[in-house]
N, C-alpha and C positions, 0 to 999 in steps of 0.2 A: 768375253774376256773372266779371267781366273780370278779367284778372291785375292789372290797375291799380286796379280799386274793390276786391279783396280786400288789397290792400297799404296803401292808404289809409284801410280800414277798420280795418285791424289796427293802423294809427298813430294814427289818433284815439281808437280805445281801451285800447290800450296804452303808456302814457309810454315804458317802456323801448326796447320796438319803435320807436318814432319817434325816441329818440336814437340806436339804431342807423342807421336811415333816414338822417339828417342825415349821420353821422358815415362812415358806409359804405353807399351804394345798394345795391351789388353784395352784401353779406353781409344785408342785411337782406333782396333779393329770393331767395335761398336760402332764408332763414329762412322765407321766406312760401310757400316751395315752388315757386319762379319761376324758370326757368333764364334768368341774368342776361348775355342777347346784349345787342351793343354798339347795336342799335338800341331796344331795351328799357331799358338803363341810360340813354340820351338822352331818351328820352321819359319816362322817371320824373323826372330829375333838371329838367328843363324843367316837370312838373307840379309836383313839392314846391317850386320858386323861385316860379311864379306862385300856387299858396297861399298860400306865405308872404308873399307881395307883399298879396295880397290880408286876409288875415289882419290886417296891418297897418293897411289901412283901415277895417278892422271895428273897432278899438281894442285888436285885441290885439298881444302882442309879436312881433317879430321872432326866428325861432329861430335867428337866426346874427347 
């Protein structure tokens, strides 16, 4: 499982972690055991924003 999959899976299964991910991606990465390099933080930010937008179109609320 990639680091991205690990973080997203944890966010889907743990509401408190999902809230941390939205508030502080770097902190969430550390909690998931992933080193928050600038490149990974930027990629995670883009992934979370894309998923939040897609969720809105599938009937879910935007988390921000």
